N, C-alpha and C positions, 0 to 999 in steps of 0.2 A: 208639484214638479213631476214632469213626465220624462221618462228615459226612452228615447227612440232606439229600437234595436232590430237587428236582422239575425236570421239563423242560416248557417251554411253547413250542409252535410249531404253526402251523396246517397244516404239511405233515407227513404221516405218515412219509414217507421220512426227513425231518430228525429226527423223534423216534426212529425206529429207529436211526439212526446215533449219536445222543446216548446212547441206552440201551446200545448196544454198547460205546461208550467208557466209560461209567460202570461197567459190569459188569467191565471190565478193571482197574479201580483198586480195590485192597483196602479203602481207607478211605472209599470212597463208598458210600452206600446210597440207592437210588432208591425214593422214597416215592410217586411218582405222575408221570404224563405227561398233558399236556392240550393239546388243539388249540384251546382257547378261553380267552382271558384271564380271562373272568368265572368260569369253572369253577375256574381256578387260585386266584383271589382268595377264593372260597368255601372252598376247601381250606385256604388259609393262615389263615383265621379260627379253625379248629378244630385244626390240626395244627402241631406245632413243626418248623420246617424251618431248616436252616443255610445252604443254597445253592439258588439258582434259576438255571437256564439259561433265558434268555428271548430269544425272537425279537423283532425290532423291528417288521417289516412283517406285521401281522395285521389281518384285517377287524374292524370294529366298534370294537375298542380296541387301539391299538398298544402295543408293549412300553414305550415312553417314557411314554405316557399311564397305563399301569398302574402304573409306578413312582411317578409323581407323585400318583396317587390313593390309594396305600397309606400309612397312618400309620407302620406298623412293617414293615420290610423285612428279609428275610434277606440274606446276601451275594448279589450278582447278577453273573453273567457273561452279557453280551449276545452274541447270535449273529445275524448278518445277512449278506446278500450284498453290502451296500453300505457301503463303508468311510467314506463321507461322514458317517455318523451317529456316528462314533467320538467326536468332540469333545463332542457333545451328551450322549452316554452317560457320559463321564467327568465332565462337569459335574454329573451326578446321583450321583457317587461310586460307580459300579460298580467291581468289582474288576478286571475284564478285559473284552476285546472280541475275539470270535472272528469272523473273516471267512470265510464259507463259500466254497469247501470248505476246511476246515482239517484239518491232519494230527493224528494221535494225539499226536505229540510236542508240538505247540502246545497241544492240549487239556490234556495233563498239566502243562505249565508253568502254565497258568491255574488249575487246581485245586490245585496245590501252593501257589500264592499264597493261596488261600482257607484251606488247611490251616494255613499260617503265621499267618494272622490269627486263626483260631479258637483256636490254641494260645496265642497272646499274650493273647487275651481271657480264656481260662481261667486263665492264670497271674495276670493282673491281678485277677481275681475272687477267686482264692485268697488273694492278698496282702491284698486289701481285707477279706476275712473274718477273716484273722489279725489285722489291725489292729483290727477291731471287737471281736474276742475279747480282745485285749490291753487295749483301752480299757475293756471291761466288767470285766476283772479288776483294774483300777486303782481301782475304786470298791467300797466296802462299805456296805450299808445295814443298820443295826441298830435295833431298837425300844428307845426310851428315853423316859421321861416321856410315855407315851401317844402317841408319834409316831415315825416312822421318820427316823433321823438319817443323813445322808450323810457318810461318812468316806473321805478319800483315803488309799489304802494306804501311799503313800510317807511320809505324815505320822505314821503310827503308829510310836511308839518301842518300846513293849513292851505286853504284855497280862498282866494278873494275874488269877488265879482266886480267886473269893470264894464257895466252895461252889457254889450254884446260879446264881451270877452271874459275869460277868467285867467287869473294869475295863480299858478301852482308853485308854491314855495317848497323846494326840496333841494337841499344842498346849498351851494354858494349862490347860484344864479337861478332866479325863478323862470318858469316856462310860461309864456303867454300864448293862449290858443283861443280861436273864435268858437265859443261854445256857451250855451246858457248855463246858469247855475243848476237848473233842474236837470239838464242833460248830464252834467258831470256827476251830480248826486246819484243818479240812477246807475251809474257805472261803478260806484264805490261800494265796497262791502259795508252794510249797515252796522255790523258788529264792531267795526274799526273806526268809522267816521261818523260824525254827527254835526248837524247844522246848528249853530249857536246864534246866528244873526242872519238877517236878510242877505248880507253881503259876505258871510264867512261860514266855511265848513272846516272843522278841525279834526286832526287825527288824535284820538284819545291817548295813544302811546307817547305823544310829545307834550302832554300837559305838564307844566312845571308847578303851577299853583293856581288856585281859584280864590279870588278875593271880592266879596260882594258881587257886583255885576260885571266882573272882569275875569277873564281866564288868560293866563300867560302860557303861550305856546311858542317854543323856540325862543326867539329874542323879541317877541312882540306881545303886547297886551291887547287882547281882542275883546270888544264889548259883547256882553250876553244880552240879546234882545228880549224884550218882554214876552213876545210870542213864543220864544224858544226856551225860556228860562226853566219852566217846570219839567219839560221833557229832558233838558240837559241835566238838571240836578237829579232827576230820577235815574238817569243812565249812569251816573257816577255815585249813586247811593248817598246823596247829601240832603234828601228831603226828610 
């Protein structure tokens, strides 16, 4: 993981010290250094940055004013020679506050906090993406009667092949759509649905009983084909 950062300070020496510290940390990547807050703001409009080291006392526009003027902010670590600004900085939800001159150990503690936040944010995003994918997989749209019908996967009991059509049994009235058995099988989650016959796919959640070469799903007894028997029994741990 690389954390892209910029340094903003009106003093050249302070920028040099920040750059030296940044280069010592393997997960930090310096994308720019600026002696003027307005230049940094222009850079942020066009570049993706994860972290900004920001001095408070700068001419024309202070670090605090810069934070308040930006709609979207990266993580911010404030740097200043005056500790009295710490409370105001934390009110603006900055990650940390470094009082000059600060040690490399203190610098490292601050950037480790940022790394923890970036990692947590990444995990949360991955979790949200998985949830969205799971939600998308729970719904199936099929064309029937000149319109697209929304079907909830969990409500499907079984699917029957009718040559160039399939009949999807869910609820009181089955839905008939022009689709091959192979095509519909590819759109169903394999953990939930299994093919038990050349003409039938069933939802495991709706199995009522299994007797010899027959499986009862919903109100129907469905034959288990010889080609699918072993795979089906394996899937329900009956081998």
